[in-house]
Jmol script that loads the backbone (N, CA, C; Angstrom):
load data "model"
ATOM      1  N   MET A   1      50.817  55.197 122.100  1.00  0.00           N
ATOM      2  CA  MET A   1      50.411  56.375 121.349  1.00  0.00           C
ATOM      3  C   MET A   1      49.608  57.297 122.257  1.00  0.00           C
ATOM      4  N   ILE A   2      49.852  58.563 122.125  1.00  0.00           N
ATOM      5  CA  ILE A   2      49.080  59.586 122.825  1.00  0.00           C
ATOM      6  C   ILE A   2      48.678  60.631 121.791  1.00  0.00           C
ATOM      7  N   ARG A   3      47.412  61.014 121.805  1.00  0.00           N
ATOM      8  CA  ARG A   3      46.950  62.084 120.925  1.00  0.00           C
ATOM      9  C   ARG A   3      45.877  62.879 121.649  1.00  0.00           C
ATOM     10  N   VAL A   4      45.715  64.107 121.279  1.00  0.00           N
ATOM     11  CA  VAL A   4      44.670  64.945 121.858  1.00  0.00           C
ATOM     12  C   VAL A   4      43.365  64.611 121.139  1.00  0.00           C
ATOM     13  N   ASP A   5      42.319  64.306 121.892  1.00  0.00           N
ATOM     14  CA  ASP A   5      41.001  64.014 121.327  1.00  0.00           C
ATOM     15  C   ASP A   5      40.133  65.266 121.305  1.00  0.00           C
ATOM     16  N   HIS A   6      40.097  65.979 122.423  1.00  0.00           N
ATOM     17  CA  HIS A   6      39.301  67.197 122.499  1.00  0.00           C
ATOM     18  C   HIS A   6      39.864  68.106 123.581  1.00  0.00           C
ATOM     19  N   VAL A   7      39.417  69.338 123.527  1.00  0.00           N
ATOM     20  CA  VAL A   7      39.730  70.292 124.574  1.00  0.00           C
ATOM     21  C   VAL A   7      38.403  70.927 124.983  1.00  0.00           C
ATOM     22  N   GLY A   8      38.214  71.099 126.277  1.00  0.00           N
ATOM     23  CA  GLY A   8      37.007  71.741 126.793  1.00  0.00           C
ATOM     24  C   GLY A   8      37.241  73.236 126.945  1.00  0.00           C
ATOM     25  N   VAL A   9      36.309  74.028 126.416  1.00  0.00           N
ATOM     26  CA  VAL A   9      36.455  75.476 126.434  1.00  0.00           C
ATOM     27  C   VAL A   9      35.203  76.094 127.046  1.00  0.00           C
ATOM     28  N   PRO A  10      35.357  76.827 128.155  1.00  0.00           N
ATOM     29  CA  PRO A  10      34.194  77.465 128.773  1.00  0.00           C
ATOM     30  C   PRO A  10      33.706  78.650 127.940  1.00  0.00           C
ATOM     31  N   ALA A  11      32.406  78.870 127.987  1.00  0.00           N
ATOM     32  CA  ALA A  11      31.804  79.966 127.216  1.00  0.00           C
ATOM     33  C   ALA A  11      30.590  80.503 127.960  1.00  0.00           C
ATOM     34  N   ARG A  12      30.271  81.743 127.724  1.00  0.00           N
ATOM     35  CA  ARG A  12      29.039  82.298 128.291  1.00  0.00           C
ATOM     36  C   ARG A  12      27.822  81.695 127.593  1.00  0.00           C
ATOM     37  N   ALA A  13      27.981  81.389 126.297  1.00  0.00           N
ATOM     38  CA  ALA A  13      26.917  80.770 125.499  1.00  0.00           C
ATOM     39  C   ALA A  13      27.579  79.773 124.554  1.00  0.00           C
ATOM     40  N   ARG A  14      27.562  78.505 124.903  1.00  0.00           N
ATOM     41  CA  ARG A  14      28.326  77.472 124.202  1.00  0.00           C
ATOM     42  C   ARG A  14      28.025  77.414 122.706  1.00  0.00           C
ATOM     43  N   LEU A  15      26.764  77.511 122.317  1.00  0.00           N
ATOM     44  CA  LEU A  15      26.433  77.422 120.897  1.00  0.00           C
ATOM     45  C   LEU A  15      26.912  78.650 120.122  1.00  0.00           C
ATOM     46  N   ASP A  16      26.866  79.813 120.737  1.00  0.00           N
ATOM     47  CA  ASP A  16      27.387  81.014 120.079  1.00  0.00           C
ATOM     48  C   ASP A  16      28.896  80.902 119.880  1.00  0.00           C
ATOM     49  N   ALA A  17      29.587  80.430 120.895  1.00  0.00           N
ATOM     50  CA  ALA A  17      31.039  80.288 120.814  1.00  0.00           C
ATOM     51  C   ALA A  17      31.424  79.269 119.744  1.00  0.00           C
ATOM     52  N   ALA A  18      30.748  78.141 119.738  1.00  0.00           N
ATOM     53  CA  ALA A  18      31.018  77.112 118.732  1.00  0.00           C
ATOM     54  C   ALA A  18      30.665  77.629 117.342  1.00  0.00           C
ATOM     55  N   GLY A  19      29.564  78.358 117.238  1.00  0.00           N
ATOM     56  CA  GLY A  19      29.134  78.892 115.958  1.00  0.00           C
ATOM     57  C   GLY A  19      30.116  79.890 115.368  1.00  0.00           C
ATOM     58  N   LEU A  20      30.718  80.725 116.215  1.00  0.00           N
ATOM     59  CA  LEU A  20      31.697  81.685 115.729  1.00  0.00           C
ATOM     60  C   LEU A  20      32.882  80.964 115.101  1.00  0.00           C
ATOM     61  N   LEU A  21      33.428  79.979 115.802  1.00  0.00           N
ATOM     62  CA  LEU A  21      34.570  79.257 115.246  1.00  0.00           C
ATOM     63  C   LEU A  21      34.178  78.465 114.008  1.00  0.00           C
ATOM     64  N   ALA A  22      32.990  77.862 114.022  1.00  0.00           N
ATOM     65  CA  ALA A  22      32.521  77.122 112.847  1.00  0.00           C
ATOM     66  C   ALA A  22      32.460  78.051 111.640  1.00  0.00           C
ATOM     67  N   SER A  23      31.977  79.260 111.838  1.00  0.00           N
ATOM     68  CA  SER A  23      31.881  80.228 110.755  1.00  0.00           C
ATOM     69  C   SER A  23      33.263  80.664 110.273  1.00  0.00           C
ATOM     70  N   LEU A  24      34.153  80.996 111.203  1.00  0.00           N
ATOM     71  CA  LEU A  24      35.491  81.447 110.824  1.00  0.00           C
ATOM     72  C   LEU A  24      36.288  80.353 110.132  1.00  0.00           C
ATOM     73  N   PHE A  25      36.174  79.123 110.639  1.00  0.00           N
ATOM     74  CA  PHE A  25      36.949  78.005 110.103  1.00  0.00           C
ATOM     75  C   PHE A  25      36.235  77.283 108.971  1.00  0.00           C
ATOM     76  N   ASP A  26      35.037  77.729 108.618  1.00  0.00           N
ATOM     77  CA  ASP A  26      34.213  77.113 107.571  1.00  0.00           C
ATOM     78  C   ASP A  26      33.971  75.631 107.874  1.00  0.00           C
ATOM     79  N   LEU A  27      33.517  75.371 109.093  1.00  0.00           N
ATOM     80  CA  LEU A  27      33.196  74.015 109.532  1.00  0.00           C
ATOM     81  C   LEU A  27      31.686  73.819 109.527  1.00  0.00           C
ATOM     82  N   ASP A  28      31.263  72.606 109.726  1.00  0.00           N
ATOM     83  CA  ASP A  28      29.840  72.259 109.747  1.00  0.00           C
ATOM     84  C   ASP A  28      29.121  73.114 110.782  1.00  0.00           C
ATOM     85  N   ARG A  29      28.074  73.822 110.357  1.00  0.00           N
ATOM     86  CA  ARG A  29      27.309  74.697 111.259  1.00  0.00           C
ATOM     87  C   ARG A  29      26.293  73.914 112.092  1.00  0.00           C
ATOM     88  N   GLU A  30      26.067  72.650 111.751  1.00  0.00           N
ATOM     89  CA  GLU A  30      25.188  71.787 112.546  1.00  0.00           C
ATOM     90  C   GLU A  30      26.018  71.225 113.698  1.00  0.00           C
ATOM     91  N   ILE A  31      26.004  71.924 114.808  1.00  0.00           N
ATOM     92  CA  ILE A  31      26.865  71.585 115.939  1.00  0.00           C
ATOM     93  C   ILE A  31      26.088  70.728 116.926  1.00  0.00           C
ATOM     94  N   PRO A  32      26.531  69.497 117.150  1.00  0.00           N
ATOM     95  CA  PRO A  32      25.846  68.647 118.128  1.00  0.00           C
ATOM     96  C   PRO A  32      25.872  69.284 119.519  1.00  0.00           C
ATOM     97  N   ASP A  33      24.713  69.316 120.160  1.00  0.00           N
ATOM     98  CA  ASP A  33      24.583  69.906 121.489  1.00  0.00           C
ATOM     99  C   ASP A  33      23.665  69.015 122.302  1.00  0.00           C
ATOM    100  N   ASP A  34      24.199  68.473 123.384  1.00  0.00           N
ATOM    101  CA  ASP A  34      23.402  67.567 124.215  1.00  0.00           C
ATOM    102  C   ASP A  34      22.768  68.278 125.415  1.00  0.00           C
ATOM    103  N   GLY A  35      22.792  69.612 125.395  1.00  0.00           N
ATOM    104  CA  GLY A  35      22.242  70.373 126.510  1.00  0.00           C
ATOM    105  C   GLY A  35      23.301  70.789 127.509  1.00  0.00           C
ATOM    106  N   ARG A  36      24.453  70.170 127.442  1.00  0.00           N
ATOM    107  CA  ARG A  36      25.575  70.535 128.309  1.00  0.00           C
ATOM    108  C   ARG A  36      26.812  70.932 127.498  1.00  0.00           C
ATOM    109  N   PHE A  37      27.010  70.230 126.385  1.00  0.00           N
ATOM    110  CA  PHE A  37      28.216  70.416 125.590  1.00  0.00           C
ATOM    111  C   PHE A  37      27.871  70.623 124.116  1.00  0.00           C
ATOM    112  N   ALA A  38      28.502  71.617 123.510  1.00  0.00           N
ATOM    113  CA  ALA A  38      28.415  71.834 122.066  1.00  0.00           C
ATOM    114  C   ALA A  38      29.747  71.384 121.478  1.00  0.00           C
ATOM    115  N   ARG A  39      29.700  70.379 120.619  1.00  0.00           N
ATOM    116  CA  ARG A  39      30.921  69.763 120.095  1.00  0.00           C
ATOM    117  C   ARG A  39      31.206  70.237 118.680  1.00  0.00           C
ATOM    118  N   LEU A  40      32.323  70.940 118.517  1.00  0.00           N
ATOM    119  CA  LEU A  40      32.739  71.426 117.218  1.00  0.00           C
ATOM    120  C   LEU A  40      33.889  70.562 116.724  1.00  0.00           C
ATOM    121  N   ARG A  41      33.624  69.763 115.700  1.00  0.00           N
ATOM    122  CA  ARG A  41      34.663  68.897 115.141  1.00  0.00           C
ATOM    123  C   ARG A  41      35.529  69.731 114.213  1.00  0.00           C
ATOM    124  N   VAL A  42      36.774  69.911 114.618  1.00  0.00           N
ATOM    125  CA  VAL A  42      37.730  70.706 113.854  1.00  0.00           C
ATOM    126  C   VAL A  42      38.412  69.845 112.798  1.00  0.00           C
ATOM    127  N   SER A  43      38.675  68.598 113.144  1.00  0.00           N
ATOM    128  CA  SER A  43      39.264  67.627 112.223  1.00  0.00           C
ATOM    129  C   SER A  43      38.807  66.245 112.683  1.00  0.00           C
ATOM    130  N   PRO A  44      39.070  65.213 111.901  1.00  0.00           N
ATOM    131  CA  PRO A  44      38.655  63.871 112.349  1.00  0.00           C
ATOM    132  C   PRO A  44      39.270  63.467 113.695  1.00  0.00           C
ATOM    133  N   GLU A  45      40.404  64.067 114.030  1.00  0.00           N
ATOM    134  CA  GLU A  45      41.099  63.700 115.259  1.00  0.00           C
ATOM    135  C   GLU A  45      40.889  64.669 116.419  1.00  0.00           C
ATOM    136  N   PHE A  46      40.239  65.806 116.177  1.00  0.00           N
ATOM    137  CA  PHE A  46      40.207  66.838 117.210  1.00  0.00           C
ATOM    138  C   PHE A  46      38.862  67.552 117.256  1.00  0.00           C
ATOM    139  N   THR A  47      38.338  67.702 118.469  1.00  0.00           N
ATOM    140  CA  THR A  47      37.068  68.378 118.709  1.00  0.00           C
ATOM    141  C   THR A  47      37.259  69.420 119.811  1.00  0.00           C
ATOM    142  N   ILE A  48      36.600  70.566 119.648  1.00  0.00           N
ATOM    143  CA  ILE A  48      36.528  71.538 120.730  1.00  0.00           C
ATOM    144  C   ILE A  48      35.143  71.392 121.339  1.00  0.00           C
ATOM    145  N   VAL A  49      35.108  71.159 122.635  1.00  0.00           N
ATOM    146  CA  VAL A  49      33.850  70.979 123.348  1.00  0.00           C
ATOM    147  C   VAL A  49      33.599  72.241 124.166  1.00  0.00           C
ATOM    148  N   PHE A  50      32.603  73.018 123.747  1.00  0.00           N
ATOM    149  CA  PHE A  50      32.242  74.235 124.461  1.00  0.00           C
ATOM    150  C   PHE A  50      31.187  73.904 125.508  1.00  0.00           C
ATOM    151  N   TYR A  51      31.325  74.513 126.682  1.00  0.00           N
ATOM    152  CA  TYR A  51      30.336  74.314 127.746  1.00  0.00           C
ATOM    153  C   TYR A  51      30.071  75.657 128.415  1.00  0.00           C
ATOM    154  N   ASP A  52      28.835  75.836 128.873  1.00  0.00           N
ATOM    155  CA  ASP A  52      28.449  77.085 129.519  1.00  0.00           C
ATOM    156  C   ASP A  52      29.110  77.206 130.882  1.00  0.00           C
ATOM    157  N   SER A  53      29.588  78.412 131.163  1.00  0.00           N
ATOM    158  CA  SER A  53      30.226  78.677 132.441  1.00  0.00           C
ATOM    159  C   SER A  53      30.063  80.154 132.765  1.00  0.00           C
ATOM    160  N   GLU A  54      29.757  80.451 134.016  1.00  0.00           N
ATOM    161  CA  GLU A  54      29.662  81.849 134.437  1.00  0.00           C
ATOM    162  C   GLU A  54      31.042  82.455 134.646  1.00  0.00           C
ATOM    163  N   GLN A  55      31.984  81.629 135.095  1.00  0.00           N
ATOM    164  CA  GLN A  55      33.348  82.100 135.295  1.00  0.00           C
ATOM    165  C   GLN A  55      34.226  81.500 134.208  1.00  0.00           C
ATOM    166  N   ILE A  56      34.922  82.362 133.511  1.00  0.00           N
ATOM    167  CA  ILE A  56      35.738  81.907 132.384  1.00  0.00           C
ATOM    168  C   ILE A  56      37.182  82.294 132.613  1.00  0.00           C
ATOM    169  N   GLN A  57      38.028  81.308 132.607  1.00  0.00           N
ATOM    170  CA  GLN A  57      39.470  81.531 132.613  1.00  0.00           C
ATOM    171  C   GLN A  57      39.914  81.427 131.153  1.00  0.00           C
ATOM    172  N   PRO A  58      40.347  82.543 130.543  1.00  0.00           N
ATOM    173  CA  PRO A  58      40.707  82.503 129.126  1.00  0.00           C
ATOM    174  C   PRO A  58      41.787  81.465 128.825  1.00  0.00           C
ATOM    175  N   MET A  59      41.625  80.817 127.691  1.00  0.00           N
ATOM    176  CA  MET A  59      42.549  79.777 127.229  1.00  0.00           C
ATOM    177  C   MET A  59      43.239  80.241 125.954  1.00  0.00           C
ATOM    178  N   HIS A  60      44.320  79.546 125.622  1.00  0.00           N
ATOM    179  CA  HIS A  60      45.047  79.775 124.369  1.00  0.00           C
ATOM    180  C   HIS A  60      45.075  78.444 123.630  1.00  0.00           C
ATOM    181  N   VAL A  61      44.575  78.450 122.390  1.00  0.00           N
ATOM    182  CA  VAL A  61      44.581  77.256 121.553  1.00  0.00           C
ATOM    183  C   VAL A  61      45.208  77.644 120.221  1.00  0.00           C
ATOM    184  N   ALA A  62      46.205  76.872 119.781  1.00  0.00           N
ATOM    185  CA  ALA A  62      46.923  77.177 118.544  1.00  0.00           C
ATOM    186  C   ALA A  62      46.672  76.100 117.499  1.00  0.00           C
ATOM    187  N   PHE A  63      46.561  76.535 116.247  1.00  0.00           N
ATOM    188  CA  PHE A  63      46.328  75.638 115.121  1.00  0.00           C
ATOM    189  C   PHE A  63      47.388  75.878 114.054  1.00  0.00           C
ATOM    190  N   VAL A  64      47.843  74.805 113.428  1.00  0.00           N
ATOM    191  CA  VAL A  64      48.648  74.892 112.220  1.00  0.00           C
ATOM    192  C   VAL A  64      47.694  74.671 111.061  1.00  0.00           C
ATOM    193  N   VAL A  65      47.723  75.584 110.097  1.00  0.00           N
ATOM    194  CA  VAL A  65      46.829  75.511 108.944  1.00  0.00           C
ATOM    195  C   VAL A  65      47.646  75.652 107.668  1.00  0.00           C
ATOM    196  N   ASP A  66      47.118  75.096 106.584  1.00  0.00           N
ATOM    197  CA  ASP A  66      47.812  75.280 105.312  1.00  0.00           C
ATOM    198  C   ASP A  66      47.520  76.682 104.775  1.00  0.00           C
ATOM    199  N   ASP A  67      48.218  77.049 103.716  1.00  0.00           N
ATOM    200  CA  ASP A  67      48.097  78.400 103.174  1.00  0.00           C
ATOM    201  C   ASP A  67      46.671  78.732 102.741  1.00  0.00           C
ATOM    202  N   ASN A  68      45.989  77.793 102.095  1.00  0.00           N
ATOM    203  CA  ASN A  68      44.627  78.051 101.637  1.00  0.00           C
ATOM    204  C   ASN A  68      43.685  78.297 102.806  1.00  0.00           C
ATOM    205  N   ALA A  69      43.784  77.482 103.847  1.00  0.00           N
ATOM    206  CA  ALA A  69      42.935  77.660 105.021  1.00  0.00           C
ATOM    207  C   ALA A  69      43.253  78.987 105.701  1.00  0.00           C
ATOM    208  N   PHE A  70      44.534  79.320 105.807  1.00  0.00           N
ATOM    209  CA  PHE A  70      44.920  80.585 106.430  1.00  0.00           C
ATOM    210  C   PHE A  70      44.292  81.762 105.687  1.00  0.00           C
ATOM    211  N   ASP A  71      44.442  81.764 104.357  1.00  0.00           N
ATOM    212  CA  ASP A  71      43.890  82.863 103.556  1.00  0.00           C
ATOM    213  C   ASP A  71      42.376  82.959 103.706  1.00  0.00           C
ATOM    214  N   ALA A  72      41.701  81.825 103.711  1.00  0.00           N
ATOM    215  CA  ALA A  72      40.242  81.819 103.823  1.00  0.00           C
ATOM    216  C   ALA A  72      39.795  82.351 105.184  1.00  0.00           C
ATOM    217  N   ILE A  73      40.441  81.895 106.249  1.00  0.00           N
ATOM    218  CA  ILE A  73      40.081  82.367 107.591  1.00  0.00           C
ATOM    219  C   ILE A  73      40.397  83.850 107.727  1.00  0.00           C
ATOM    220  N   LEU A  74      41.556  84.264 107.229  1.00  0.00           N
ATOM    221  CA  LEU A  74      41.939  85.674 107.281  1.00  0.00           C
ATOM    222  C   LEU A  74      40.889  86.541 106.584  1.00  0.00           C
ATOM    223  N   SER A  75      40.340  86.066 105.489  1.00  0.00           N
ATOM    224  CA  SER A  75      39.332  86.850 104.772  1.00  0.00           C
ATOM    225  C   SER A  75      37.993  86.886 105.503  1.00  0.00           C
ATOM    226  N   ARG A  76      37.708  85.878 106.329  1.00  0.00           N
ATOM    227  CA  ARG A  76      36.435  85.846 107.057  1.00  0.00           C
ATOM    228  C   ARG A  76      36.463  86.636 108.361  1.00  0.00           C
ATOM    229  N   LEU A  77      37.614  86.853 108.946  1.00  0.00           N
ATOM    230  CA  LEU A  77      37.688  87.553 110.232  1.00  0.00           C
ATOM    231  C   LEU A  77      37.006  88.921 110.199  1.00  0.00           C
ATOM    232  N   PRO A  78      37.316  89.803 109.249  1.00  0.00           N
ATOM    233  CA  PRO A  78      36.664  91.120 109.254  1.00  0.00           C
ATOM    234  C   PRO A  78      35.142  91.040 109.091  1.00  0.00           C
ATOM    235  N   SER A  79      34.664  90.120 108.262  1.00  0.00           N
ATOM    236  CA  SER A  79      33.215  90.026 108.055  1.00  0.00           C
ATOM    237  C   SER A  79      32.490  89.560 109.311  1.00  0.00           C
ATOM    238  N   GLN A  80      33.203  88.908 110.218  1.00  0.00           N
ATOM    239  CA  GLN A  80      32.624  88.479 111.488  1.00  0.00           C
ATOM    240  C   GLN A  80      32.900  89.502 112.595  1.00  0.00           C
ATOM    241  N   GLY A  81      33.554  90.590 112.234  1.00  0.00           N
ATOM    242  CA  GLY A  81      33.856  91.627 113.224  1.00  0.00           C
ATOM    243  C   GLY A  81      34.931  91.217 114.216  1.00  0.00           C
ATOM    244  N   VAL A  82      35.830  90.340 113.781  1.00  0.00           N
ATOM    245  CA  VAL A  82      36.875  89.833 114.671  1.00  0.00           C
ATOM    246  C   VAL A  82      38.213  90.459 114.276  1.00  0.00           C
ATOM    247  N   ALA A  83      38.814  91.184 115.207  1.00  0.00           N
ATOM    248  CA  ALA A  83      40.131  91.773 114.978  1.00  0.00           C
ATOM    249  C   ALA A  83      41.198  90.692 115.138  1.00  0.00           C
ATOM    250  N   TYR A  84      42.346  90.899 114.514  1.00  0.00           N
ATOM    251  CA  TYR A  84      43.447  89.945 114.610  1.00  0.00           C
ATOM    252  C   TYR A  84      44.756  90.705 114.669  1.00  0.00           C
ATOM    253  N   GLY A  85      45.795  90.002 115.099  1.00  0.00           N
ATOM    254  CA  GLY A  85      47.111  90.616 115.167  1.00  0.00           C
ATOM    255  C   GLY A  85      48.203  89.574 115.214  1.00  0.00           C
ATOM    256  N   SER A  86      49.429  90.036 115.102  1.00  0.00           N
ATOM    257  CA  SER A  86      50.570  89.135 114.989  1.00  0.00           C
ATOM    258  C   SER A  86      51.197  88.747 116.321  1.00  0.00           C
ATOM    259  N   GLN A  87      50.752  89.357 117.397  1.00  0.00           N
ATOM    260  CA  GLN A  87      51.364  89.091 118.701  1.00  0.00           C
ATOM    261  C   GLN A  87      50.296  88.697 119.724  1.00  0.00           C
ATOM    262  N   PRO A  88      50.613  87.765 120.624  1.00  0.00           N
ATOM    263  CA  PRO A  88      49.628  87.408 121.649  1.00  0.00           C
ATOM    264  C   PRO A  88      49.323  88.577 122.583  1.00  0.00           C
ATOM    265  N   THR A  89      50.266  89.485 122.713  1.00  0.00           N
ATOM    266  CA  THR A  89      50.055  90.665 123.555  1.00  0.00           C
ATOM    267  C   THR A  89      49.401  91.819 122.791  1.00  0.00           C
ATOM    268  N   ASP A  90      49.243  91.647 121.486  1.00  0.00           N
ATOM    269  CA  ASP A  90      48.611  92.670 120.647  1.00  0.00           C
ATOM    270  C   ASP A  90      47.808  91.988 119.536  1.00  0.00           C
ATOM    271  N   PRO A  91      46.738  91.280 119.912  1.00  0.00           N
ATOM    272  CA  PRO A  91      45.982  90.507 118.920  1.00  0.00           C
ATOM    273  C   PRO A  91      45.031  91.342 118.062  1.00  0.00           C
ATOM    274  N   THR A  92      45.230  92.653 118.038  1.00  0.00           N
ATOM    275  CA  THR A  92      44.372  93.511 117.218  1.00  0.00           C
ATOM    276  C   THR A  92      45.176  94.443 116.320  1.00  0.00           C
ATOM    277  N   ASN A  93      46.467  94.178 116.118  1.00  0.00           N
ATOM    278  CA  ASN A  93      47.294  95.104 115.340  1.00  0.00           C
ATOM    279  C   ASN A  93      47.115  94.953 113.828  1.00  0.00           C
ATOM    280  N   GLY A  94      46.311  93.977 113.380  1.00  0.00           N
ATOM    281  CA  GLY A  94      46.022  93.815 111.963  1.00  0.00           C
ATOM    282  C   GLY A  94      47.165  93.263 111.132  1.00  0.00           C
ATOM    283  N   ARG A  95      48.174  92.705 111.799  1.00  0.00           N
ATOM    284  CA  ARG A  95      49.351  92.177 111.083  1.00  0.00           C
ATOM    285  C   ARG A  95      49.381  90.656 111.165  1.00  0.00           C
ATOM    286  N   ILE A  96      50.144  90.044 110.255  1.00  0.00           N
ATOM    287  CA  ILE A  96      50.274  88.578 110.244  1.00  0.00           C
ATOM    288  C   ILE A  96      51.739  88.144 110.264  1.00  0.00           C
ATOM    289  N   ASP A  97      52.641  89.033 110.656  1.00  0.00           N
ATOM    290  CA  ASP A  97      54.065  88.698 110.761  1.00  0.00           C
ATOM    291  C   ASP A  97      54.310  88.010 112.107  1.00  0.00           C
ATOM    292  N   HIS A  98      53.955  86.761 112.146  1.00  0.00           N
ATOM    293  CA  HIS A  98      53.954  85.934 113.357  1.00  0.00           C
ATOM    294  C   HIS A  98      55.381  85.623 113.806  1.00  0.00           C
ATOM    295  N   PRO A  99      55.633  85.556 115.103  1.00  0.00           N
ATOM    296  CA  PRO A  99      56.992  85.300 115.585  1.00  0.00           C
ATOM    297  C   PRO A  99      57.484  83.865 115.372  1.00  0.00           C
ATOM    298  N   LEU A 100      56.584  82.900 115.152  1.00  0.00           N
ATOM    299  CA  LEU A 100      57.001  81.503 115.066  1.00  0.00           C
ATOM    300  C   LEU A 100      56.747  80.838 113.718  1.00  0.00           C
ATOM    301  N   SER A 101      56.132  81.535 112.788  1.00  0.00           N
ATOM    302  CA  SER A 101      55.851  80.929 111.493  1.00  0.00           C
ATOM    303  C   SER A 101      55.924  81.994 110.404  1.00  0.00           C
ATOM    304  N   GLU A 102      55.933  81.532 109.167  1.00  0.00           N
ATOM    305  CA  GLU A 102      56.014  82.455 108.036  1.00  0.00           C
ATOM    306  C   GLU A 102      54.883  83.479 108.080  1.00  0.00           C
ATOM    307  N   ARG A 103      53.670  82.980 108.324  1.00  0.00           N
ATOM    308  CA  ARG A 103      52.498  83.846 108.492  1.00  0.00           C
ATOM    309  C   ARG A 103      51.688  83.292 109.646  1.00  0.00           C
ATOM    310  N   GLY A 104      51.118  84.172 110.432  1.00  0.00           N
ATOM    311  CA  GLY A 104      50.297  83.716 111.539  1.00  0.00           C
ATOM    312  C   GLY A 104      49.560  84.877 112.161  1.00  0.00           C
ATOM    313  N   LEU A 105      48.597  84.518 112.982  1.00  0.00           N
ATOM    314  CA  LEU A 105      47.817  85.559 113.642  1.00  0.00           C
ATOM    315  C   LEU A 105      47.188  85.017 114.917  1.00  0.00           C
ATOM    316  N   PHE A 106      46.768  85.946 115.737  1.00  0.00           N
ATOM    317  CA  PHE A 106      46.030  85.668 116.964  1.00  0.00           C
ATOM    318  C   PHE A 106      44.713  86.417 116.878  1.00  0.00           C
ATOM    319  N   PHE A 107      43.665  85.861 117.474  1.00  0.00           N
ATOM    320  CA  PHE A 107      42.419  86.601 117.642  1.00  0.00           C
ATOM    321  C   PHE A 107      41.767  86.168 118.935  1.00  0.00           C
ATOM    322  N   GLN A 108      41.016  87.087 119.525  1.00  0.00           N
ATOM    323  CA  GLN A 108      40.305  86.796 120.766  1.00  0.00           C
ATOM    324  C   GLN A 108      38.825  86.622 120.495  1.00  0.00           C
ATOM    325  N   THR A 109      38.234  85.680 121.224  1.00  0.00           N
ATOM    326  CA  THR A 109      36.797  85.479 121.132  1.00  0.00           C
ATOM    327  C   THR A 109      36.097  86.407 122.129  1.00  0.00           C
ATOM    328  N   PRO A 110      34.792  86.566 122.019  1.00  0.00           N
ATOM    329  CA  PRO A 110      34.077  87.387 122.998  1.00  0.00           C
ATOM    330  C   PRO A 110      34.258  86.907 124.446  1.00  0.00           C
ATOM    331  N   ASP A 111      34.569  85.620 124.633  1.00  0.00           N
ATOM    332  CA  ASP A 111      34.803  85.084 125.975  1.00  0.00           C
ATOM    333  C   ASP A 111      36.238  85.302 126.446  1.00  0.00           C
ATOM    334  N   GLY A 112      37.085  85.918 125.610  1.00  0.00           N
ATOM    335  CA  GLY A 112      38.452  86.213 126.002  1.00  0.00           C
ATOM    336  C   GLY A 112      39.480  85.156 125.645  1.00  0.00           C
ATOM    337  N   HIS A 113      39.060  84.072 124.993  1.00  0.00           N
ATOM    338  CA  HIS A 113      40.015  83.039 124.597  1.00  0.00           C
ATOM    339  C   HIS A 113      40.883  83.550 123.449  1.00  0.00           C
ATOM    340  N   LEU A 114      42.149  83.142 123.460  1.00  0.00           N
ATOM    341  CA  LEU A 114      43.091  83.551 122.441  1.00  0.00           C
ATOM    342  C   LEU A 114      43.339  82.373 121.505  1.00  0.00           C
ATOM    343  N   PHE A 115      42.895  82.512 120.270  1.00  0.00           N
ATOM    344  CA  PHE A 115      43.125  81.482 119.262  1.00  0.00           C
ATOM    345  C   PHE A 115      44.240  81.953 118.342  1.00  0.00           C
ATOM    346  N   GLU A 116      45.080  81.004 117.928  1.00  0.00           N
ATOM    347  CA  GLU A 116      46.259  81.303 117.131  1.00  0.00           C
ATOM    348  C   GLU A 116      46.243  80.435 115.888  1.00  0.00           C
ATOM    349  N   LEU A 117      46.569  81.035 114.751  1.00  0.00           N
ATOM    350  CA  LEU A 117      46.712  80.307 113.492  1.00  0.00           C
ATOM    351  C   LEU A 117      48.129  80.499 112.983  1.00  0.00           C
ATOM    352  N   MET A 118      48.776  79.405 112.597  1.00  0.00           N
ATOM    353  CA  MET A 118      50.116  79.476 112.033  1.00  0.00           C
ATOM    354  C   MET A 118      50.129  78.759 110.693  1.00  0.00           C
ATOM    355  N   ALA A 119      50.615  79.446 109.671  1.00  0.00           N
ATOM    356  CA  ALA A 119      50.827  78.846 108.360  1.00  0.00           C
ATOM    357  C   ALA A 119      52.324  78.641 108.232  1.00  0.00           C
ATOM    358  N   PRO A 120      52.778  77.391 108.308  1.00  0.00           N
ATOM    359  CA  PRO A 120      54.217  77.143 108.276  1.00  0.00           C
ATOM    360  C   PRO A 120      54.793  77.413 106.888  1.00  0.00           C
ATOM    361  N   HIS A 121      56.105  77.373 106.823  1.00  0.00           N
ATOM    362  CA  HIS A 121      56.780  77.529 105.527  1.00  0.00           C
ATOM    363  C   HIS A 121      56.242  76.475 104.570  1.00  0.00           C
ATOM    364  N   SER A 122      56.216  76.789 103.310  1.00  0.00           N
ATOM    365  CA  SER A 122      55.687  75.884 102.295  1.00  0.00           C
ATOM    366  C   SER A 122      56.252  74.478 102.478  1.00  0.00           C
ATOM    367  N   GLY A 123      55.356  73.494 102.402  1.00  0.00           N
ATOM    368  CA  GLY A 123      55.752  72.099 102.522  1.00  0.00           C
ATOM    369  C   GLY A 123      55.777  71.565 103.938  1.00  0.00           C
ATOM    370  N   GLU A 124      55.521  72.407 104.953  1.00  0.00           N
ATOM    371  CA  GLU A 124      55.578  71.947 106.336  1.00  0.00           C
ATOM    372  C   GLU A 124      54.218  71.624 106.925  1.00  0.00           C
ATOM    373  N   ALA A 125      53.125  71.974 106.282  1.00  0.00           N
ATOM    374  CA  ALA A 125      51.792  71.770 106.862  1.00  0.00           C
ATOM    375  C   ALA A 125      51.423  70.308 106.902  1.00  0.00           C
TER     376      ALA A 125
END
end "model"
wireframe off; spacefill off
backbone 0.3
color backbone group
């Protein structure tokens, strides 16, 4: 068996980066931080580990979400001042007509990372 446990994501301010995603995804805002790593548990099987870095190579991380989660996150993006779009090359067009799923979107974090949400056809989540 092989499964992804975590992904490391560089940030200018690890707790701010983790906090933004926690807020958008409605996750626990009490983010464990050992002074080097801020660990955001996205699901029981997956954690994003943010770490401070002066040089950031932007990453792309994609999530499959159910319809309820998609709608909730979509409603929180504007209140957090985060633009979104339907294309990785245009993540601010305000559309959700994703090329690979029934509904989907991309958004960029202040550190330049591209996060993607896909809501598959009903019954596929």
